[in-house]
N, C-alpha and C positions, 0 to 999 in steps of 0.2 A: 593490476596494465590500467592506466588513469584515456580515458580517451575524453576529449571534447569534442564539440562538435556546433554550431551556428549555419543557421537557412542554408540547415539538412531538411528537404521533406518538410513534415508536421513539428520540427524543430526551430524553436528563433534562437534557445540556446543548451547545451545540451554540458554538461563536466560530471561523469561517472567517475570513481575506480572501480575497479570490476578486478574480485577475487579468479579460485581458480573453478569453482564452480560458478555459477550464477544462475538467479531462475526468477522471469518476469514477471511480474503478473499485474495485471490490469483487465480495466472491459475492454468490449470492443469498443475499434476505432477512440482508442489513447494513445496507438505509438510502437507500439510492440511489434508491430513489423516495420515497422520505418526504423525502429532503433538498429534493429539485426539487420534491414539492409546501407547503414553505413558499415559493415563490413561485406558484406558485399561486393562495396560500393569499389576495396578499399585494391578485394578478394581482385576484381575484372580489371583495376587501374596498372598491377603488375605483370596481370598473364594476358591481358588484348588491348592495355596501353587507354589515357584520356580520353580519344573521342568514343572511344568503344564501352567507355564505361559507360557514361550521360548518356552513350545513345541506351546504352542495354539498361537500365534506368525508366527511358519513352523521350529522355533530349533534354535539353536546360531546364525547360518549364516546368517539367516533372523532378527535376534532383533538387531548384532548389525549394526552401518558402515563397509559394504563391501570394501568400499574403505582404510580406516583405519587400516583391518586385522584384525589377536590378538594383534597385538600390543601394545593398549589402551585398557584400559577398559572402562564397558558401566555403567554409575552415571549418577542417577535418586536423582532430593533429592529434598523437599517439605519445605515449610515454610508458615505459617498459623495456622490460630487457630484452635479451635476443635467446631464441625457443630454446640452446642448447651451451655450454659452454665454446664462446671459438675467443680462442688467438690465433698470432701471425708475426711472424718472427717480419726485422723490417728494421733499417738505421734510420738513429738518434743526431741529425744536427746538435749547433750550440756553438752558437759564434760563428757561423759559420764552417767549420767543417764537423767532423764526425766525432761524436762524442757516446755509442755505442755504436760497436758494426757489428754489430749482431744480439739483438734485442729480442723481447717476447711481446704482446702487447696486449689486453684480455680487455672486451669489448665488455663491460662493468653493468650499463645500462647503453639508451638511446632515446633520442626527444622529436619525432618527427613530427613537421604538416606545412599544410598547403593550403593559398587559400585561389576564388577562381572568381574570379570578377562577370557581368554578363552583358553584353547588350541583345539590340532588338537580331528579331528573326531570330531565334538561338542561335547565337552568335556570345562568343567565351575566349576569356583571355587565361593564363594564369600569372596574378597579380604579387604571391609571394612562395617564398618553400624556404623551408628552414627544417635543416639534420644538424644537431647535436651529438655525437659522441663524447659519451665521461671513457682511458681507460683506468687502468693500470698496466703502469709497464715494469716490465724486473730485466736484466743486464742476466745474457746467459755466454760473454764471451766474459773467461773468466778473466783471461791470463792482459783487458782490457786495467790503462793507467788509475780513470777513474768509474766510478761506481754510480749507478742512481736504484736514489734512498728506495725500498720497497713501499712509500705510502707514497710514494708518489702519485700521482692521478695525474690524466694530460686531459684537456677536455679540446675536441677539435671543433669546429660548428662550419658550417658553407650553409653561407644565410644569401638568395638570391633576391632581390630589387630592382625590383623594372627589369627584368630578363636578366639582369648579371650578378652573377655569382660571384662572392667575398667573404672571405676566408680567414680562422680564426684563429689563434691558441691560447690557450692557457695551461702551464706560464708560456709566455711564449719567449723565453727563452729553449725553450724545449719542442722542438716541430718534426714533424713526421714530414717525410716531401707526400706532399701531393699527389705523384702520378701512384702512389702506394697503397694513397686512399679510395682517389674516384679517381676513373677513365676518363680517357685523352677528350670526351667530346664535352665533359664540360667545365676540364682545362683550358677547355681551348674560347669556350663561353665567358668564364671570367675572367677573361678578355679578351671581352670585346664581340661577341658572335653570341647572339642572343639567338636563344630560338622560342614559341609560344604555348606553346603544348604538348612537350613531353617532361615527365616530371622527372625525379633522378629516379624512383624505385621502376619506372616501366624497363632499362635496358642496362640493368645488374652485369656492364663488362665488366669490375673489379672481385674480389673476396670480398672488400666488404659489405660495396653492397649488394651484389651477390644472399647475402648473409640480413641483411632489409627486405631486401623483396621476395627472398623464400618463405618471410614469415606472415609477410600479405598474402602469400599464394597455397601458405597451410593453411589457410583458415580454410573450416570446412558447415561448411550452411542443407541441412535438413528439410524438409517437408515435409512428413512419414504421412506416406498413405495407408492407412491400415487395410482399405479393402485389396491392396495391391498383394502388402505379406502377408494374406494371405490365401492367395494360387496356388498353383503352385511350381516349382523355379524346375529350369533346366542345368543340370547339375554342373553344365560345361560355362555358365557367367563370368562374369567378375568375382574375384571375394572383397575386394571394397566395396564398401559398402552406397548404393548408387542415391542421388539426394532426395528421394518419392521411397524411397525405400523396399524396390521392388524385388532384391535380391539379398534380403537382409537372412530367410533364409542358410544361404551360403554365407551368408558374410558371419553367424551366428557359430559356424556348421567353425571356419577360420580361426576361433576365435576358443572354442573349447576344447579344436582339439592338444592346445597348447597347459602343461599341468599352469601355469602359471595363469595361463587367459582364461583357463574356468576357475579357477581362485576368486579371480578381480572382478567375472561377473557373479560371482556367486557374493562376494563381499556386495556391492554395488548395488542389488538390485534386495538385500535386507537387509540395507542401508534405506531406501529407499523405501518396503513391505516387509517392517519387521516384522510383523504379523500372518506372514504367510512360510513356512518351510521349505528352501526349495534344494532338489535336485538335482545335482547340474553333472549330463552325462557325454565325453564323445563317442560307447558308442552308440 
């Protein structure tokens, strides 16, 4: 995963490649919390919308870099693969007619980003938004007269400039109908009905966008309070770990009740603390 950001809180410009496991180390006030805030901001947009996400950061004044003022847009871009293998059926059109009535598109990776411009008195608007999705495609209808080469890649791009979307395909002779990729309200906007404060990931009304939105909604951010995790916990609490870690005992109990979970947590603990011998028991 690659994350790019500019004019976000203390960051003038950020460009970092992330591995499945990353450790952030730095002095106080070096930007560690602001880095994590980027992911919270994306999650809040997907769950609550852009207006609420900015408000939850403290308002436009606090989400942008104060030193840069309103003269520069806030920009965030993410390059990544979907959280799981994702394929869906569709009809491929070529030269105006069906090319493969039954085909399967597999999302290989995607790039998504947006820019927000600021005005006076907490005013803001979306100035740019771009989604690029790379597919591998295969034909599933063996009776078709034409075939799709297995190495064929389809790149679909939706770009918003000044409120309207423009769609493009590469290669341009092989197309997926827009209605099979994007929800109707985005298609209407591409025909000249712009909206200014709603991002693509806010309203996942199509299968494809639900995958994109899900990748942001699934972001989990924890700020564990060791005092809370040491307190006695009711057995009726949630099994999903709370952001403050207050139900840590219940969450761990759920994990170690499963044999695979016990082995996994033991392996992780040994990797972090190799000088300690661990005994993980479900009893």
